[in-house]
A tleap script that builds the chain and sets N, CA, C and O, in Angstrom:
source leaprc.protein.ff14SB
mol = sequence {
  NMET SER TRP GLU ARG GLY ASP VAL VAL VAL
  ALA THR ASP PRO PHE LYS ASP GLU SER THR
  GLY ARG PRO PHE LEU VAL ILE SER THR ASP
  GLY THR PRO PHE HIE GLY GLY GLN TYR VAL
  ALA LEU ALA LEU THR THR ARG CTHR
}
set mol.1.N position { 97.116 92.748 89.874 }
set mol.1.CA position { 96.344 92.572 91.088 }
set mol.1.C position { 95.635 93.879 91.408 }
set mol.1.O position { 96.165 94.961 91.158 }
set mol.2.N position { 94.449 93.772 91.954 }
set mol.2.CA position { 93.645 94.940 92.283 }
set mol.2.C position { 93.321 94.943 93.767 }
set mol.2.O position { 92.958 93.912 94.332 }
set mol.3.N position { 93.450 96.092 94.390 }
set mol.3.CA position { 93.134 96.220 95.811 }
set mol.3.C position { 91.903 97.085 95.979 }
set mol.3.O position { 91.583 97.893 95.108 }
set mol.4.N position { 91.224 96.920 97.078 }
set mol.4.CA position { 90.025 97.673 97.389 }
set mol.4.C position { 90.265 98.579 98.588 }
set mol.4.O position { 91.229 98.388 99.329 }
set mol.5.N position { 89.396 99.562 98.782 }
set mol.5.CA position { 89.482 100.470 99.917 }
set mol.5.C position { 89.459 99.670 101.217 }
set mol.5.O position { 88.609 98.799 101.403 }
set mol.6.N position { 90.395 99.969 102.113 }
set mol.6.CA position { 90.485 99.278 103.398 }
set mol.6.C position { 91.510 98.161 103.426 }
set mol.6.O position { 91.835 97.661 104.503 }
set mol.7.N position { 92.028 97.751 102.275 }
set mol.7.CA position { 93.063 96.716 102.231 }
set mol.7.C position { 94.377 97.275 102.757 }
set mol.7.O position { 94.695 98.445 102.543 }
set mol.8.N position { 95.133 96.436 103.441 }
set mol.8.CA position { 96.472 96.797 103.888 }
set mol.8.C position { 97.450 96.009 103.030 }
set mol.8.O position { 97.379 94.782 102.965 }
set mol.9.N position { 98.360 96.714 102.375 }
set mol.9.CA position { 99.340 96.081 101.498 }
set mol.9.C position { 100.739 96.453 101.956 }
set mol.9.O position { 100.930 97.492 102.588 }
set mol.10.N position { 101.711 95.619 101.643 }
set mol.10.CA position { 103.110 95.906 101.968 }
set mol.10.C position { 103.813 96.272 100.675 }
set mol.10.O position { 103.763 95.530 99.694 }
set mol.11.N position { 104.472 97.429 100.683 }
set mol.11.CA position { 105.177 97.921 99.499 }
set mol.11.C position { 106.455 98.619 99.935 }
set mol.11.O position { 106.621 98.944 101.110 }
set mol.12.N position { 107.350 98.846 98.996 }
set mol.12.CA position { 108.577 99.570 99.330 }
set mol.12.C position { 108.230 101.013 99.667 }
set mol.12.O position { 107.295 101.585 99.106 }
set mol.13.N position { 108.978 101.586 100.573 }
set mol.13.CA position { 108.774 102.966 101.000 }
set mol.13.C position { 109.591 103.881 100.095 }
set mol.13.O position { 110.818 103.779 100.077 }
set mol.14.N position { 108.945 104.773 99.342 }
set mol.14.CA position { 109.693 105.624 98.409 }
set mol.14.C position { 110.581 106.660 99.108 }
set mol.14.O position { 111.403 107.299 98.453 }
set mol.15.N position { 110.431 106.834 100.415 }
set mol.15.CA position { 111.210 107.846 101.126 }
set mol.15.C position { 112.372 107.251 101.917 }
set mol.15.O position { 113.060 107.982 102.629 }
set mol.16.N position { 112.605 105.944 101.810 }
set mol.16.CA position { 113.727 105.304 102.487 }
set mol.16.C position { 114.566 104.554 101.469 }
set mol.16.O position { 114.036 103.888 100.580 }
set mol.17.N position { 115.888 104.669 101.609 }
set mol.17.CA position { 116.786 104.006 100.672 }
set mol.17.C position { 116.813 102.496 100.867 }
set mol.17.O position { 116.872 101.756 99.884 }
set mol.18.N position { 116.771 102.026 102.094 }
set mol.18.CA position { 116.907 100.597 102.372 }
set mol.18.C position { 115.595 99.989 102.870 }
set mol.18.O position { 115.588 99.202 103.816 }
set mol.19.N position { 114.502 100.353 102.235 }
set mol.19.CA position { 113.196 99.869 102.647 }
set mol.19.C position { 112.973 98.436 102.188 }
set mol.19.O position { 113.140 98.120 101.010 }
set mol.20.N position { 112.597 97.576 103.118 }
set mol.20.CA position { 112.256 96.196 102.768 }
set mol.20.C position { 110.753 96.029 102.670 }
set mol.20.O position { 110.269 94.973 102.262 }
set mol.21.N position { 110.026 97.042 103.034 }
set mol.21.CA position { 108.582 96.999 102.935 }
set mol.21.C position { 107.924 97.705 104.104 }
set mol.21.O position { 108.425 97.659 105.227 }
set mol.22.N position { 106.817 98.348 103.844 }
set mol.22.CA position { 106.079 99.073 104.871 }
set mol.22.C position { 104.596 98.850 104.586 }
set mol.22.O position { 104.190 98.794 103.426 }
set mol.23.N position { 103.786 98.723 105.637 }
set mol.23.CA position { 102.352 98.561 105.395 }
set mol.23.C position { 101.711 99.888 104.983 }
set mol.23.O position { 102.026 100.946 105.529 }
set mol.24.N position { 100.813 99.806 104.016 }
set mol.24.CA position { 100.050 100.953 103.532 }
set mol.24.C position { 98.570 100.593 103.543 }
set mol.24.O position { 98.197 99.472 103.201 }
set mol.25.N position { 97.727 101.549 103.937 }
set mol.25.CA position { 96.288 101.389 103.926 }
set mol.25.C position { 95.743 102.028 102.661 }
set mol.25.O position { 95.956 103.219 102.431 }
set mol.26.N position { 95.046 101.261 101.839 }
set mol.26.CA position { 94.473 101.769 100.592 }
set mol.26.C position { 93.207 102.556 100.926 }
set mol.26.O position { 92.305 102.039 101.584 }
set mol.27.N position { 93.145 103.827 100.463 }
set mol.27.CA position { 91.971 104.656 100.741 }
set mol.27.C position { 91.241 105.068 99.463 }
set mol.27.O position { 90.183 105.691 99.538 }
set mol.28.N position { 91.786 104.733 98.292 }
set mol.28.CA position { 91.101 105.093 97.043 }
set mol.28.C position { 89.913 104.160 96.799 }
set mol.28.O position { 89.824 103.080 97.382 }
set mol.29.N position { 89.012 104.597 95.932 }
set mol.29.CA position { 87.809 103.823 95.610 }
set mol.29.C position { 87.742 103.566 94.109 }
set mol.29.O position { 88.627 103.982 93.360 }
set mol.30.N position { 86.697 102.882 93.677 }
set mol.30.CA position { 86.505 102.626 92.249 }
set mol.30.C position { 86.354 103.922 91.465 }
set mol.30.O position { 86.638 103.957 90.267 }
set mol.31.N position { 85.908 104.990 92.128 }
set mol.31.CA position { 85.719 106.273 91.465 }
set mol.31.C position { 86.992 107.074 91.285 }
set mol.31.O position { 86.985 108.092 90.593 }
set mol.32.N position { 88.085 106.638 91.892 }
set mol.32.CA position { 89.361 107.334 91.769 }
set mol.32.C position { 89.923 107.115 90.366 }
set mol.32.O position { 89.934 105.985 89.879 }
set mol.33.N position { 90.390 108.182 89.709 }
set mol.33.CA position { 90.972 107.999 88.373 }
set mol.33.C position { 92.109 106.978 88.393 }
set mol.33.O position { 92.899 106.944 89.336 }
set mol.34.N position { 92.191 106.157 87.365 }
set mol.34.CA position { 93.229 105.135 87.183 }
set mol.34.C position { 93.144 104.019 88.229 }
set mol.34.O position { 94.151 103.368 88.511 }
set mol.35.N position { 91.951 103.786 88.814 }
set mol.35.CA position { 91.795 102.713 89.796 }
set mol.35.C position { 92.191 101.388 89.162 }
set mol.35.O position { 91.797 101.086 88.035 }
set mol.36.N position { 92.960 100.613 89.882 }
set mol.36.CA position { 93.470 99.345 89.364 }
set mol.36.C position { 94.897 99.456 88.884 }
set mol.36.O position { 95.592 98.447 88.763 }
set mol.37.N position { 95.343 100.668 88.608 }
set mol.37.CA position { 96.712 100.896 88.168 }
set mol.37.C position { 97.468 101.800 89.119 }
set mol.37.O position { 98.679 101.663 89.298 }
set mol.38.N position { 96.740 102.733 89.731 }
set mol.38.CA position { 97.323 103.652 90.709 }
set mol.38.C position { 96.364 103.746 91.887 }
set mol.38.O position { 95.146 103.699 91.715 }
set mol.39.N position { 96.923 103.880 93.080 }
set mol.39.CA position { 96.113 103.905 94.298 }
set mol.39.C position { 96.526 105.053 95.196 }
set mol.39.O position { 97.674 105.495 95.167 }
set mol.40.N position { 95.587 105.531 95.992 }
set mol.40.CA position { 95.877 106.500 97.046 }
set mol.40.C position { 95.969 105.686 98.329 }
set mol.40.O position { 95.052 104.934 98.660 }
set mol.41.N position { 97.087 105.837 99.057 }
set mol.41.CA position { 97.301 105.027 100.251 }
set mol.41.C position { 97.972 105.855 101.338 }
set mol.41.O position { 98.627 106.860 101.062 }
set mol.42.N position { 97.794 105.411 102.581 }
set mol.42.CA position { 98.422 106.042 103.737 }
set mol.42.C position { 99.457 105.088 104.315 }
set mol.42.O position { 99.186 103.898 104.476 }
set mol.43.N position { 100.636 105.603 104.627 }
set mol.43.CA position { 101.666 104.778 105.251 }
set mol.43.C position { 101.288 104.558 106.717 }
set mol.43.O position { 100.877 105.492 107.405 }
set mol.44.N position { 101.430 103.326 107.186 }
set mol.44.CA position { 101.128 102.999 108.584 }
set mol.44.C position { 102.435 102.885 109.356 }
set mol.44.O position { 103.434 102.392 108.831 }
set mol.45.N position { 102.425 103.339 110.594 }
set mol.45.CA position { 103.598 103.283 111.442 }
set mol.45.C position { 103.190 103.115 112.894 }
set mol.45.O position { 102.041 103.364 113.258 }
set mol.46.N position { 104.125 102.695 113.715 }
set mol.46.CA position { 103.873 102.563 115.151 }
set mol.46.C position { 104.569 103.673 115.934 }
set mol.46.O position { 104.521 103.699 117.163 }
set mol.47.N position { 105.211 104.581 115.219 }
set mol.47.CA position { 105.935 105.679 115.864 }
set mol.47.C position { 105.153 106.969 115.721 }
set mol.47.O position { 104.387 107.135 114.772 }
set mol.48.N position { 105.347 107.894 116.674 }
set mol.48.CA position { 104.676 109.188 116.593 }
set mol.48.C position { 105.479 110.146 115.747 }
set mol.48.O position { 105.074 111.294 115.561 }
savepdb mol mol.pdb
quit
């Protein structure tokens, strides 16, 4: 599966042991190396 810039995806959080999923905002573009296999994303949260 391939995601585009601006898509929100749910994935496991690599920094939590018991993560069931966290939303991530994809910020990489077609010009990013390894696009389609690796993505640059920001973790979204409701906490400060």
